[in-house]
Backbone bond lengths (Angstrom), bond angles and torsions (degrees), N, CA, C in turn:
res aa  C-N    CA-C-N  psi(-1)  N-CA   C-N-CA  omega(-1)  CA-C   N-CA-C  phi
1 M - - - 1.476 - - 1.515 108.86 -
2 N 1.324 116.65 140.90 1.445 122.34 177.19 1.533 110.74 -62.91
3 R 1.342 117.24 122.84 1.464 120.03 -174.35 1.516 110.72 -63.20
4 K 1.339 117.99 -37.81 1.463 120.29 -178.00 1.516 109.34 -67.16
5 Y 1.336 116.20 -40.43 1.490 119.58 177.83 1.523 109.81 -63.39
6 F 1.324 116.85 -44.75 1.447 121.81 179.80 1.524 111.44 -58.82
7 L 1.345 115.34 -45.01 1.478 121.27 -179.47 1.541 110.76 -64.20
8 N 1.318 117.22 -44.12 1.454 121.01 179.44 1.524 111.69 -63.37
9 N 1.361 114.35 -40.19 1.460 119.77 178.27 1.519 111.67 -62.80
10 Q 1.354 117.29 -41.91 1.435 120.72 178.35 1.515 111.85 -64.83
11 I 1.307 116.14 -37.23 1.484 119.97 178.22 1.529 110.55 -64.63
12 R 1.378 116.21 -39.95 1.456 119.65 178.87 1.517 110.61 -64.79
13 I 1.336 118.01 -39.99 1.463 122.62 179.74 1.526 109.77 -63.25
14 V 1.340 115.56 -47.63 1.469 119.33 179.36 1.511 110.55 -61.56
15 A 1.354 117.27 -41.64 1.465 120.62 179.89 1.528 110.67 -61.96
16 M 1.348 116.23 -41.36 1.492 119.63 178.22 1.530 110.72 -63.49
17 L 1.347 116.63 -41.25 1.470 119.12 179.79 1.537 110.90 -64.29
18 V 1.325 115.63 -41.51 1.461 120.25 179.13 1.540 110.38 -62.55
19 C 1.331 117.52 -44.31 1.430 121.12 179.11 1.529 111.93 -62.25
20 T 1.334 115.15 -41.67 1.484 120.18 178.93 1.517 109.94 -62.47
21 M 1.350 115.61 -44.54 1.470 119.48 -179.33 1.519 110.54 -64.97
22 L 1.329 117.13 -39.91 1.466 119.96 179.94 1.543 111.12 -65.77
23 T 1.334 115.22 -41.16 1.483 120.20 178.72 1.542 109.12 -60.97
24 F 1.352 115.10 -47.83 1.460 119.09 179.43 1.530 111.78 -61.23
25 S 1.326 116.07 -43.15 1.479 119.90 179.29 1.475 112.89 -63.25
26 L 1.361 116.22 -42.81 1.476 118.87 178.99 1.506 110.45 -66.09
27 H 1.360 117.90 -36.74 1.445 122.10 177.39 1.527 110.42 -62.81
28 S 1.335 115.75 -43.91 1.472 121.19 179.43 1.524 110.89 -64.23
29 V 1.329 116.44 -43.40 1.467 119.98 179.66 1.524 110.47 -63.73
30 A 1.338 115.66 -39.48 1.464 120.53 179.24 1.540 109.64 -63.12
31 Q 1.372 115.89 -42.76 1.464 118.92 179.32 1.494 110.90 -65.24
32 Q 1.361 117.35 -43.26 1.422 119.88 -176.66 1.550 112.37 -69.25
33 S 1.300 116.40 -26.49 1.466 118.92 178.15 1.527 111.63 -89.98
34 G 1.358 116.30 3.07 1.449 120.74 171.69 1.511 114.43 82.52
35 R 1.309 119.05 27.07 1.468 119.44 -179.20 1.521 110.65 -92.80
36 Y 1.311 115.28 78.73 1.464 122.05 -178.94 1.530 108.41 -103.55
37 N 1.327 115.51 152.95 1.463 120.14 173.35 1.535 110.16 -134.48
38 S 1.359 114.86 22.90 1.455 119.99 -179.89 1.530 109.86 -165.33
39 F 1.346 115.11 167.02 1.463 121.60 171.83 1.523 107.95 -93.43
40 R 1.332 117.90 142.63 1.459 123.08 179.09 1.534 107.97 -132.56
41 P 1.332 116.09 81.68 1.489 120.74 -172.56 1.513 113.51 -55.66
42 G 1.348 113.72 131.08 1.452 121.24 176.56 1.517 114.34 81.16
43 Q 1.318 118.70 1.04 1.464 122.01 179.06 1.516 108.80 -100.40
44 D 1.335 116.07 159.12 1.467 119.87 177.33 1.516 109.30 -58.64
45 W 1.342 115.99 139.94 1.461 122.93 -176.93 1.508 107.06 -125.27
46 I 1.349 115.73 114.19 1.444 120.68 -173.43 1.532 111.86 -99.81
47 A 1.302 116.55 135.17 1.459 120.83 -179.54 1.553 108.64 -89.77
48 D 1.350 116.06 -176.56 1.462 120.45 -176.87 1.518 113.28 -64.60
49 D 1.332 118.07 -20.94 1.467 121.15 -178.48 1.536 111.80 -86.49
50 G 1.339 116.17 5.18 1.472 119.34 178.57 1.515 113.31 81.96
51 K 1.339 118.16 3.95 1.444 121.20 -178.73 1.558 109.66 -109.87
52 P 1.357 116.06 153.69 1.454 118.05 175.90 1.527 111.44 -59.86
53 I 1.322 117.25 140.46 1.453 121.60 176.27 1.528 109.04 -60.41
54 D 1.316 115.09 131.78 1.470 122.40 -178.09 1.536 107.09 -121.60
55 C 1.337 115.68 83.67 1.472 121.42 -169.08 1.518 109.63 -156.18
56 H 1.307 119.57 84.86 1.446 123.36 -164.00 1.538 112.34 -114.74
57 G 1.320 115.56 148.06 1.453 121.22 171.94 1.520 115.04 69.30
58 G 1.354 117.38 19.11 1.495 119.30 -170.51 1.515 113.53 -109.47
59 N 1.347 114.02 -139.11 1.453 120.86 179.63 1.516 111.79 -156.39
60 I 1.317 115.23 172.25 1.466 123.19 179.02 1.493 109.17 -121.39
61 I 1.328 117.24 139.79 1.458 121.43 170.69 1.539 108.42 -126.22
62 Y 1.309 116.21 161.09 1.461 120.96 175.65 1.515 108.82 -118.05
63 V 1.342 116.88 126.54 1.458 122.03 178.52 1.528 107.95 -104.38
64 D 1.325 114.20 107.18 1.477 119.95 -174.38 1.501 113.78 -61.35
65 S 1.357 116.60 -39.44 1.454 118.89 -177.51 1.516 112.33 -64.95
66 L 1.307 116.52 -24.22 1.476 120.41 179.78 1.525 111.69 -105.28
67 K 1.319 116.58 -2.67 1.480 122.47 -175.84 1.523 110.64 46.35
68 T 1.356 113.81 48.62 1.457 120.68 -172.85 1.515 111.48 -141.81
69 F 1.346 114.92 141.42 1.444 121.92 172.25 1.509 109.46 -93.00
70 F 1.318 115.61 142.34 1.469 120.64 176.04 1.532 108.82 -123.80
71 W 1.321 115.15 129.28 1.455 122.40 -177.62 1.527 108.14 -113.83
72 Y 1.352 115.61 124.53 1.437 123.10 -179.57 1.523 110.01 -114.56
73 G 1.318 116.82 144.98 1.467 119.62 176.45 1.508 111.35 -174.36
74 E 1.340 115.21 172.93 1.443 121.82 -178.73 1.549 108.99 -66.43
75 H 1.333 115.00 132.62 1.473 121.48 177.85 1.518 107.78 -106.22
76 Y 1.328 114.25 115.69 1.451 119.82 -177.47 1.527 113.64 -90.04
77 G 1.334 115.63 -12.32 1.440 119.18 177.50 1.515 110.04 -78.52
78 T 1.342 115.06 -165.90 1.492 120.95 -179.54 1.507 109.33 -104.92
79 P 1.366 117.17 129.92 1.450 127.85 -2.84 1.538 111.32 -79.61
80 R 1.328 115.38 154.47 1.462 120.70 175.56 1.513 109.69 -71.12
81 G 1.340 114.70 150.44 1.462 119.14 -179.87 1.503 110.65 155.35
82 V 1.329 116.87 -147.15 1.443 124.47 178.05 1.507 110.81 -110.02
83 A 1.354 115.37 119.01 1.463 120.91 179.24 1.501 110.96 -83.45
84 C 1.350 116.25 157.08 1.457 121.60 173.45 1.519 107.99 -134.52
85 Y 1.335 115.04 130.77 1.443 122.45 174.64 1.508 108.76 -125.15
86 S 1.360 118.45 149.99 1.447 121.72 179.61 1.520 110.12 -123.17
87 S 1.363 115.55 154.90 1.459 121.13 -179.52 1.487 109.24 -157.79
88 T 1.318 115.18 156.18 1.500 120.52 174.89 1.521 110.22 -109.87
89 D 1.364 117.73 -3.98 1.469 119.31 -176.94 1.516 114.80 -138.28
90 L 1.340 117.91 0.59 1.477 124.80 179.90 1.537 112.89 76.05
91 Y 1.317 118.23 -9.88 1.473 121.27 179.60 1.540 111.91 -97.41
92 N 1.316 115.79 -44.14 1.460 121.48 -173.85 1.534 109.61 -109.40
93 W 1.331 114.91 127.06 1.459 119.84 -170.70 1.523 112.33 -122.35
94 K 1.326 114.07 136.93 1.481 123.35 176.12 1.514 109.50 -99.06
95 N 1.316 117.65 128.74 1.441 123.00 176.77 1.538 109.74 -72.54
96 E 1.332 116.76 111.42 1.470 121.66 -179.05 1.523 111.53 -93.40
97 G 1.334 116.91 1.08 1.446 120.01 179.20 1.511 113.41 94.87
98 I 1.323 116.22 -162.70 1.460 122.62 -178.09 1.533 108.34 -92.31
99 A 1.346 114.62 118.93 1.467 119.25 179.73 1.520 111.12 -78.70
100 M 1.327 115.94 -27.87 1.467 119.84 175.78 1.517 109.72 -153.45
101 E 1.327 116.82 119.15 1.449 120.15 176.88 1.523 110.50 -75.02
102 R 1.351 114.83 146.35 1.460 119.14 -177.66 1.511 111.07 -68.92
103 G 1.335 117.83 -34.33 1.459 121.20 178.69 1.497 111.38 57.60
104 N 1.342 116.19 -123.87 1.447 122.13 -176.66 1.546 113.40 -87.41
105 I 1.303 116.03 0.13 1.437 119.37 178.31 1.548 108.40 -77.80
106 E 1.311 117.06 120.85 1.464 120.82 -175.45 1.528 112.04 -68.82
107 I 1.330 117.37 -44.26 1.454 121.90 179.66 1.517 110.55 -132.17
108 L 1.329 115.98 120.71 1.462 123.55 177.91 1.511 107.84 -127.02
109 E 1.348 116.51 110.28 1.453 121.20 -176.18 1.508 112.18 -132.86
110 R 1.336 114.42 165.32 1.476 124.16 172.17 1.556 113.34 53.21
111 P 1.348 120.26 46.73 1.456 119.59 179.99 1.526 112.50 -65.50
112 K 1.324 116.42 138.94 1.467 121.87 177.45 1.512 108.56 -136.42
113 V 1.358 115.25 130.11 1.468 120.49 -174.74 1.523 109.42 -116.93
114 I 1.346 115.87 139.82 1.461 121.34 170.88 1.531 107.86 -134.18
115 Y 1.343 115.53 162.24 1.455 120.49 179.70 1.528 109.71 -102.95
116 D 1.320 115.88 130.77 1.454 122.77 174.69 1.524 107.42 -95.76
117 K 1.327 116.23 98.11 1.471 119.72 -173.66 1.544 112.14 -72.77
118 V 1.334 117.60 -20.27 1.466 119.45 178.26 1.521 110.77 -71.54
119 N 1.335 115.91 -48.86 1.462 121.61 -179.80 1.507 113.49 -94.62
120 K 1.336 116.61 0.87 1.466 122.89 177.05 1.529 113.36 52.65
121 R 1.329 114.47 56.07 1.431 120.03 178.14 1.539 110.19 -148.64
122 Y 1.308 114.87 164.63 1.461 121.60 -176.85 1.525 107.65 -105.96
123 V 1.304 116.93 134.54 1.455 121.24 -174.79 1.549 108.24 -120.66
124 M 1.292 116.03 127.97 1.478 122.55 -179.57 1.521 110.31 -113.08
125 W 1.310 115.48 126.92 1.484 122.79 171.00 1.497 109.53 -109.26
126 F 1.308 117.81 147.35 1.472 119.70 -178.06 1.526 110.78 -158.93
127 H 1.286 114.47 168.38 1.492 122.85 176.51 1.518 107.20 -83.83
128 Y 1.301 117.47 113.49 1.459 125.72 179.83 1.514 108.75 -101.79
129 D 1.317 117.38 122.55 1.468 117.18 -173.89 1.538 111.34 -153.87
130 G 1.322 114.99 177.73 1.464 123.92 178.25 1.478 110.78 174.05
131 N 1.344 115.87 -179.48 1.453 122.15 178.49 1.535 110.91 49.56
132 R 1.322 115.19 57.34 1.462 120.93 179.52 1.515 113.57 59.03
133 Y 1.274 115.48 42.10 1.490 123.09 177.02 1.505 113.27 63.60
134 S 1.319 117.54 26.81 1.468 119.95 -179.20 1.534 112.89 -93.24
135 I 1.354 117.87 -13.10 1.470 119.26 177.88 1.511 110.37 -75.23
136 A 1.336 117.86 -49.14 1.469 123.49 170.62 1.515 113.93 52.08
137 E 1.354 116.75 68.87 1.453 120.87 -178.82 1.536 111.20 -128.64
138 L 1.335 114.84 168.92 1.455 123.21 167.77 1.498 108.44 -92.22
139 G 1.336 116.75 141.81 1.461 122.40 172.76 1.495 109.31 -120.55
140 V 1.337 117.04 149.41 1.484 120.71 179.04 1.496 107.54 -137.09
141 A 1.348 117.39 137.53 1.443 124.64 178.76 1.521 109.20 -138.39
142 V 1.346 117.92 160.05 1.461 121.75 -179.54 1.477 111.81 -134.26
143 S 1.343 115.85 157.66 1.458 123.40 177.07 1.518 109.39 -151.24
144 N 1.347 115.64 150.45 1.467 120.03 176.29 1.523 111.44 -85.28
145 K 1.326 116.76 -11.01 1.464 121.75 -178.23 1.534 110.17 -126.97
146 P 1.321 117.98 149.29 1.459 119.06 -178.02 1.536 112.93 -66.01
147 T 1.334 116.65 -25.25 1.449 120.97 -179.27 1.535 113.03 -90.13
148 G 1.311 117.39 1.09 1.468 122.53 -179.96 1.498 112.90 84.93
149 P 1.319 118.25 -171.77 1.486 124.86 12.09 1.534 111.66 -79.11
150 F 1.336 115.18 141.40 1.451 121.40 172.52 1.512 110.19 -88.04
151 I 1.340 115.50 133.56 1.459 121.73 -176.97 1.516 109.61 -107.56
152 L 1.312 116.83 126.65 1.453 122.30 -178.53 1.539 110.00 -62.74
153 Q 1.335 116.02 131.11 1.459 121.48 177.83 1.515 112.08 -98.92
154 K 1.339 116.84 -44.85 1.457 120.84 -179.92 1.507 108.66 -172.68
155 H 1.312 114.63 168.02 1.477 122.17 173.30 1.534 108.17 -143.67
156 F 1.331 116.01 144.19 1.453 118.82 -172.69 1.532 109.82 -168.41
157 R 1.341 115.88 165.18 1.434 122.27 172.25 1.532 108.22 -91.38
158 P 1.356 117.20 119.25 1.491 118.51 -176.29 1.521 111.58 -64.85
159 H 1.301 114.72 117.11 1.463 122.00 -179.12 1.540 111.80 51.04
160 G 1.330 114.44 33.52 1.460 120.41 175.49 1.516 114.81 83.35
161 H 1.326 118.76 2.27 1.458 122.93 -177.34 1.553 110.96 -91.20
162 E 1.316 115.71 137.28 1.458 119.75 170.59 1.528 108.91 -58.74
163 S 1.324 117.48 144.45 1.480 122.30 -179.20 1.518 110.13 -137.72
164 R 1.324 116.63 126.42 1.475 119.57 178.27 1.523 108.99 -125.51
165 D 1.329 121.94 -110.30 1.446 121.45 179.84 1.511 111.01 -53.95
166 I 1.365 114.85 137.31 1.460 117.35 179.02 1.532 110.34 -130.24
167 G 1.312 114.13 151.11 1.491 124.68 169.89 1.498 107.26 -122.83
168 L 1.316 118.43 158.77 1.456 122.13 -178.90 1.519 108.95 -137.66
169 Y 1.339 116.00 139.63 1.459 120.69 177.48 1.549 108.64 -135.50
170 L 1.305 114.74 129.36 1.455 122.63 176.02 1.546 108.61 -110.59
171 D 1.319 116.50 115.01 1.470 120.05 -179.58 1.515 109.44 -76.08
172 P 1.321 117.98 115.31 1.484 119.77 -176.12 1.557 112.76 -69.82
173 E 1.317 116.26 -17.21 1.477 119.76 -179.67 1.530 111.98 -82.94
174 T 1.344 116.38 -32.58 1.464 119.86 -174.04 1.531 111.89 -115.38
175 D 1.335 117.52 -13.90 1.462 124.14 -172.91 1.528 112.47 62.77
176 K 1.343 117.65 16.66 1.415 121.04 173.26 1.522 109.80 -83.63
177 A 1.353 115.75 143.78 1.445 119.69 -177.89 1.529 109.76 -119.56
178 Y 1.326 114.86 147.68 1.456 121.64 -176.32 1.524 109.49 -135.25
179 I 1.312 114.84 145.72 1.470 121.06 173.40 1.536 108.11 -117.09
180 G 1.299 113.72 127.76 1.480 119.34 170.88 1.528 106.34 -102.27
181 F 1.317 116.69 124.53 1.481 119.18 -175.61 1.508 112.39 -132.31
182 A 1.340 114.72 143.79 1.453 120.71 175.79 1.526 107.01 -72.66
183 A 1.334 116.02 116.24 1.419 120.88 -167.62 1.520 113.17 -113.60
184 D 1.330 113.34 153.62 1.461 124.97 170.51 1.525 112.00 63.50
185 H 1.308 115.96 -175.55 1.504 120.89 -166.86 1.504 111.62 -99.06
186 V 1.345 117.95 125.34 1.472 126.20 -21.85 1.518 105.19 -103.35
187 N 1.330 115.64 114.70 1.492 121.21 -176.26 1.537 109.75 52.37
188 R 1.324 114.25 44.44 1.472 120.24 -177.31 1.489 111.79 -58.92
189 T 1.357 117.49 -34.68 1.457 121.27 -175.61 1.533 109.05 -154.69
190 I 1.338 114.02 175.47 1.475 120.66 170.77 1.507 106.80 -107.66
191 R 1.327 117.36 130.84 1.447 122.53 171.84 1.510 108.18 -109.24
192 M 1.324 115.46 146.03 1.468 121.70 176.86 1.519 107.95 -116.59
193 V 1.330 115.98 123.40 1.458 120.09 -177.53 1.543 110.24 -128.43
194 E 1.303 115.06 135.36 1.472 120.44 176.66 1.506 108.94 -82.36
195 L 1.333 116.92 139.09 1.438 122.15 174.96 1.507 111.35 -83.40
196 T 1.339 116.80 158.23 1.440 121.96 173.82 1.532 109.28 -65.68
197 S 1.329 116.13 166.97 1.468 120.16 -174.37 1.531 112.72 -63.04
198 D 1.347 118.52 -24.10 1.486 121.10 178.35 1.536 110.68 -91.23
199 Y 1.318 116.84 1.14 1.488 123.67 179.06 1.515 114.24 64.73
200 L 1.321 118.85 15.09 1.469 122.19 -175.36 1.533 114.27 -101.78
201 D 1.346 115.45 -2.85 1.463 117.63 -178.41 1.511 107.60 -154.47
202 V 1.323 114.96 171.58 1.462 120.90 176.69 1.490 109.75 -95.84
203 S 1.348 117.21 146.95 1.445 122.07 179.05 1.528 108.27 -92.78
204 E 1.337 114.75 -177.11 1.464 119.62 178.27 1.553 110.81 -80.94
205 N 1.301 116.74 -8.14 1.472 120.65 178.66 1.517 107.95 -78.84
206 D 1.338 116.45 86.39 1.470 124.07 -172.56 1.512 108.18 -136.79
207 V 1.340 116.57 118.40 1.481 120.32 -175.06 1.510 110.97 -130.17
208 D 1.329 114.53 152.59 1.466 122.76 174.35 1.512 107.69 -93.69
209 I 1.347 117.74 122.29 1.448 118.40 -178.42 1.534 110.83 -97.35
210 E 1.315 115.76 3.26 1.471 121.56 170.16 1.498 112.83 58.35
211 A 1.363 116.42 59.40 1.459 123.10 178.14 1.503 108.20 -139.80
212 H 1.306 117.07 116.40 1.501 121.85 -179.46 1.527 107.81 -84.12
213 C 1.346 115.71 94.00 1.441 120.38 -176.48 1.544 107.99 -165.95
214 E 1.365 115.56 -178.28 1.455 121.64 -179.82 1.498 109.88 -150.44
215 G 1.353 117.66 -174.93 1.452 121.65 179.90 1.522 115.63 60.59
216 P 1.350 118.40 43.00 1.463 119.88 -171.05 1.516 113.56 -73.05
217 G 1.352 115.20 137.62 1.466 123.55 170.94 1.513 108.01 -129.19
218 I 1.340 117.48 143.21 1.463 122.50 -170.37 1.526 110.70 -129.53
219 L 1.338 115.64 137.37 1.477 120.32 170.48 1.497 108.19 -140.73
220 K 1.351 114.97 162.88 1.445 121.11 178.86 1.549 107.98 -132.31
221 K 1.338 115.11 132.11 1.461 120.97 177.21 1.527 109.65 -144.68
222 D 1.299 115.05 129.01 1.481 120.99 176.98 1.512 111.85 53.54
223 G 1.321 117.17 40.89 1.443 120.78 176.59 1.511 115.93 80.44
224 K 1.344 116.55 1.06 1.461 119.85 -177.84 1.537 108.12 -112.96
225 Y 1.342 115.62 137.87 1.471 121.15 176.38 1.497 110.14 -97.15
226 Y 1.319 114.12 139.86 1.480 122.53 179.96 1.509 106.68 -119.71
227 L 1.324 116.69 124.70 1.464 121.67 177.25 1.533 107.81 -115.01
228 L 1.335 115.64 114.64 1.462 121.99 -179.22 1.519 108.76 -102.00
229 T 1.310 118.05 130.59 1.465 122.10 -174.87 1.515 110.62 -138.10
230 S 1.358 114.53 167.20 1.467 121.23 169.96 1.503 108.22 -112.71
231 G 1.327 114.22 167.42 1.464 117.91 172.11 1.496 110.85 -79.01
232 C 1.319 118.83 178.77 1.457 123.18 -173.53 1.525 108.51 -104.78
233 T 1.360 115.50 82.15 1.475 119.79 178.19 1.511 112.48 -127.67
234 G 1.316 116.66 30.03 1.469 120.88 178.20 1.502 111.85 66.07
235 W 1.363 115.57 -129.93 1.457 121.20 -177.50 1.565 111.95 -82.84
236 T 1.312 116.32 -5.19 1.474 120.73 -175.89 1.527 109.58 -87.67
237 P 1.334 117.58 126.72 1.497 119.83 -178.17 1.512 110.44 -68.76
238 N 1.307 115.73 152.45 1.456 122.57 -177.26 1.532 109.31 -145.36
239 P 1.314 118.42 170.73 1.467 120.12 178.21 1.526 111.70 -70.01
240 G 1.322 117.63 114.30 1.449 120.45 178.06 1.532 111.87 -75.66
241 H 1.310 116.57 158.34 1.443 123.97 179.40 1.549 109.74 -132.13
242 Y 1.330 114.92 160.60 1.468 117.28 174.23 1.483 110.52 -130.27
243 Y 1.353 114.03 155.25 1.427 123.36 -178.50 1.530 108.07 -125.71
244 T 1.328 117.42 156.48 1.464 120.97 178.24 1.519 110.71 -130.55
245 S 1.347 114.69 154.49 1.452 121.01 177.77 1.495 109.78 -158.87
246 S 1.315 116.81 154.68 1.481 120.87 174.98 1.509 111.39 -85.19
247 S 1.348 117.07 -7.07 1.464 122.86 177.73 1.531 108.99 -133.57
248 I 1.300 117.50 142.38 1.463 118.46 -176.75 1.537 111.16 -67.12
249 T 1.325 116.79 -20.81 1.445 120.25 178.14 1.533 112.38 -94.69
250 G 1.326 116.87 7.42 1.429 120.94 175.23 1.518 114.32 89.11
251 P 1.337 115.48 -174.86 1.476 128.16 8.35 1.547 111.91 -74.47
252 Y 1.347 116.00 149.02 1.436 123.05 -178.54 1.534 110.50 -104.30
253 Q 1.312 115.63 145.39 1.466 121.20 178.39 1.522 108.69 -115.00
254 L 1.308 116.19 130.95 1.476 121.42 179.69 1.517 108.34 -71.04
255 Q 1.350 115.85 129.85 1.449 122.28 -179.93 1.530 113.96 -105.65
256 G 1.346 117.15 -29.57 1.462 119.73 -179.09 1.513 112.21 120.06
257 P 1.310 117.58 -173.18 1.472 120.74 -177.85 1.525 112.14 -77.15
258 P 1.336 118.91 135.15 1.474 120.86 179.49 1.543 113.61 -95.39
259 F 1.356 115.73 -5.01 1.472 120.45 -174.65 1.526 108.63 -81.85
260 I 1.326 115.88 105.15 1.481 121.41 -174.49 1.537 109.25 -86.47
261 G 1.339 115.20 128.85 1.464 120.00 -179.68 1.494 113.77 75.09
262 D 1.347 116.20 25.13 1.444 122.56 -177.08 1.534 109.59 -79.41
263 A 1.370 116.44 82.92 1.418 121.41 -172.46 1.521 114.29 -60.51
264 G 1.330 116.32 -31.26 1.439 120.36 -179.79 1.514 114.26 -84.85
265 D 1.356 115.50 -4.69 1.461 121.82 -178.00 1.519 110.77 50.78
266 N 1.373 114.23 45.92 1.487 118.81 -176.48 1.542 110.82 -145.64
267 S 1.373 115.60 34.73 1.463 120.27 177.19 1.536 111.44 57.64
268 F 1.336 113.59 44.79 1.492 119.39 -176.00 1.522 111.87 53.73
269 N 1.313 114.78 40.77 1.480 121.98 -178.85 1.512 111.67 53.66
270 S 1.322 115.33 55.25 1.475 121.22 -179.84 1.483 111.53 -155.08
271 Q 1.310 115.84 168.31 1.477 122.75 175.04 1.534 107.81 -129.76
272 P 1.329 119.61 131.13 1.468 121.36 -179.17 1.530 110.56 -66.22
273 C 1.350 113.44 145.83 1.468 119.57 172.88 1.509 111.87 -130.85
274 Y 1.361 118.55 -22.10 1.465 119.03 -177.48 1.533 107.88 -170.60
275 I 1.341 114.25 155.32 1.449 121.63 170.37 1.529 107.27 -121.28
276 F 1.317 117.32 118.53 1.458 123.25 -177.18 1.522 109.60 -105.99
277 K 1.347 117.12 123.14 1.468 120.51 173.65 1.543 108.73 -85.32
278 I 1.319 114.42 113.80 1.446 120.10 -173.58 1.509 110.55 -77.03
279 P 1.312 120.06 120.62 1.451 122.74 -178.76 1.527 109.94 -69.88
280 G 1.341 115.96 150.37 1.477 120.27 177.22 1.501 113.53 90.56
281 Y 1.337 117.29 -2.20 1.456 121.40 179.52 1.539 108.98 -134.20
282 K 1.324 114.74 150.63 1.465 120.73 -177.98 1.528 110.15 -81.38
283 N 1.313 117.20 123.02 1.460 121.73 175.11 1.514 112.14 53.56
284 A 1.325 117.13 41.00 1.454 122.23 -177.12 1.535 108.99 -96.56
285 Y 1.338 115.80 100.19 1.462 122.13 -178.72 1.544 107.95 -111.20
286 L 1.351 113.76 126.30 1.447 120.24 -177.96 1.533 110.00 -105.04
287 Y 1.303 114.97 119.62 1.479 121.12 173.01 1.532 107.46 -76.69
288 M 1.318 116.61 123.01 1.458 122.24 173.75 1.514 107.85 -107.97
289 G 1.337 115.08 111.77 1.451 120.34 -178.33 1.522 110.86 -124.78
290 D 1.334 115.58 151.56 1.462 121.94 178.68 1.516 108.63 -107.21
291 R 1.336 116.61 132.52 1.440 122.38 169.31 1.521 107.58 -101.56
292 W 1.322 116.36 98.74 1.458 121.52 -169.29 1.530 113.50 -72.64
293 N 1.324 116.14 -25.35 1.465 120.01 -179.06 1.544 112.76 56.52
294 G 1.317 113.94 46.47 1.479 119.57 175.07 1.514 113.74 101.47
295 F 1.342 117.25 -39.25 1.461 121.05 176.55 1.532 107.24 -167.78
296 G 1.320 115.87 159.62 1.439 119.70 -178.79 1.493 112.86 -69.54
297 G 1.335 117.05 131.68 1.465 122.82 -179.94 1.501 112.16 -176.02
298 T 1.308 117.32 179.53 1.445 121.48 179.83 1.526 112.86 -61.86
299 H 1.337 117.04 -17.37 1.465 122.84 179.81 1.538 111.24 -81.44
300 S 1.328 117.72 -14.70 1.449 120.89 -177.11 1.530 110.48 -69.26
301 Q 1.349 116.09 148.20 1.455 122.52 -174.98 1.507 111.54 -118.25
302 Y 1.318 116.45 -174.70 1.466 122.65 -173.53 1.519 110.34 -126.38
303 V 1.320 115.91 140.66 1.453 122.13 175.16 1.528 107.07 -121.74
304 F 1.334 115.91 98.54 1.467 122.16 178.49 1.533 107.01 -104.04
305 L 1.321 115.37 124.08 1.470 121.07 -176.69 1.551 111.13 -139.15
306 P 1.312 116.16 153.51 1.457 118.85 175.77 1.510 111.18 -75.90
307 I 1.317 116.91 141.45 1.464 121.96 175.76 1.512 108.24 -104.23
308 T 1.321 116.50 132.86 1.460 121.79 177.63 1.532 109.06 -111.47
309 I 1.318 115.25 132.95 1.463 121.45 168.05 1.528 107.04 -105.89
310 T 1.303 116.90 111.48 1.461 120.47 -172.98 1.517 111.24 -71.58
311 A 1.350 114.64 171.70 1.487 119.54 -178.54 1.519 109.34 -62.86
312 S 1.314 118.65 -25.61 1.476 121.12 179.76 1.554 111.61 -88.76
313 G 1.336 116.36 2.41 1.465 119.92 177.53 1.517 116.21 88.11
314 K 1.329 116.40 14.03 1.475 118.09 179.19 1.532 110.39 -90.65
315 M 1.331 115.49 145.41 1.449 121.16 175.06 1.517 109.16 -88.54
316 E 1.352 117.24 132.69 1.460 120.94 177.99 1.548 110.22 -136.61
317 L 1.308 114.77 140.31 1.472 122.64 170.91 1.512 108.46 -126.84
318 H 1.346 116.15 127.18 1.437 123.46 176.33 1.527 107.33 -114.59
319 F 1.323 114.15 144.74 1.477 118.15 179.67 1.504 112.53 -85.48
320 Y 1.339 116.28 135.31 1.443 123.96 174.52 1.548 108.35 -125.50
321 R 1.290 116.35 131.96 1.474 119.62 174.39 1.507 110.04 -66.42
322 E 1.324 116.61 -32.05 1.464 123.08 176.33 1.501 109.03 -153.36
323 W 1.319 117.17 138.67 1.446 121.03 178.20 1.557 110.47 -157.97
324 D 1.316 116.34 165.26 1.465 118.51 179.39 1.528 109.67 -141.02
325 L 1.327 115.15 179.53 1.457 119.76 -170.97 1.523 113.69 -72.93
326 T 1.341 118.47 -4.46 1.474 119.44 175.74 1.518 111.35 -69.10
327 L 1.323 117.90 -9.14 1.468 121.07 173.28 1.543 110.01 -65.40
328 F 1.316 116.68 -24.31 1.464 121.28 -179.88 1.527 110.54 -98.37
329 T 1.309 115.18 160.43 1.473 122.15 177.32 1.512 108.82 -90.17
330 S 1.327 116.28 121.96 1.457 121.12 -179.47 1.513 112.27 -71.37
331 E 1.339 115.15 142.11 1.475 120.87 175.72 1.528 109.07 -107.73
332 K 1.269 117.08 125.12 1.473 120.45 -178.50 1.520 108.80 -87.71
333 K 1.335 115.16 73.55 1.477 120.04 175.59 1.528 106.61 -150.32
334 Q 1.300 114.75 165.82 1.449 121.25 -176.49 1.528 110.82 -66.18
335 L 1.326 118.01 134.09 1.421 121.26 176.54 1.527 110.33 -68.84
336 K 1.303 114.64 142.94 1.483 119.55 178.87 1.538 108.64 -126.75
337 R 1.320 114.50 149.70 1.471 120.33 178.72 1.517 108.19 -64.17
């Protein structure tokens, strides 16, 4: 073999390897610095601090005055409590720290935050528990800022019912808020309770919707309410189902599983925690799911997917390895909280 040819060929191979390594390194740096332009369900999601996002079982709100999204969830790192992350595009998130430390609370799960625009404060509801999940209460905390600190106000069993997994829905037309909670022993049913006008307590409007499930998420479209839930199998994923009703307090009718092409029959290996209606887009509903990977921890991941309500009124979720907000139709109007 010609030595010059051999040498040039070796140089080309080395150059290609160097370029490949540089490309991979730049991609890794971009990921670690949070430069995303899409959702990648079930993959590691890195915040601005270079660490995986640690924010599970929570919800997202949009604060119009700040043009910012805030994501709340269980923080399994140190200190334990409720984490808060902020974003302007839903892809790239800044770690805002701990919005509420767990302190003496043994178990703090499923935090959900809403904004009280009358009293100009943020209200957090969550699953308050301990002693092997035997306390089973609702907890409520408040803050003057979206990033906290949230101060615990009280914890209790709503109208004497055990309460564990919770979902929260704020009706944008009436500003009434509702909590759907897995009630009684053990998660025998879902109850739907309306909150008082200041969002700090439960009202007498409390009904049993007779559904043995947990992980409730709620959306409303064209006057119909959709309740998405998981089965009761602990940290193990299972086939989720959805229910519909013309009233948020029911009665609800079971429709079946909305996860299309779910080969594992396990909600794409996830459990629902919230449905977020994305402002600025028409009928843009974001499924927020947790992939627990055996148990809740910093190793757990997120499955964020678009929810479709078909022309016939059926709920459908399809899995995408990667997707972005161009799947939705943009609305050219001012975003509102």
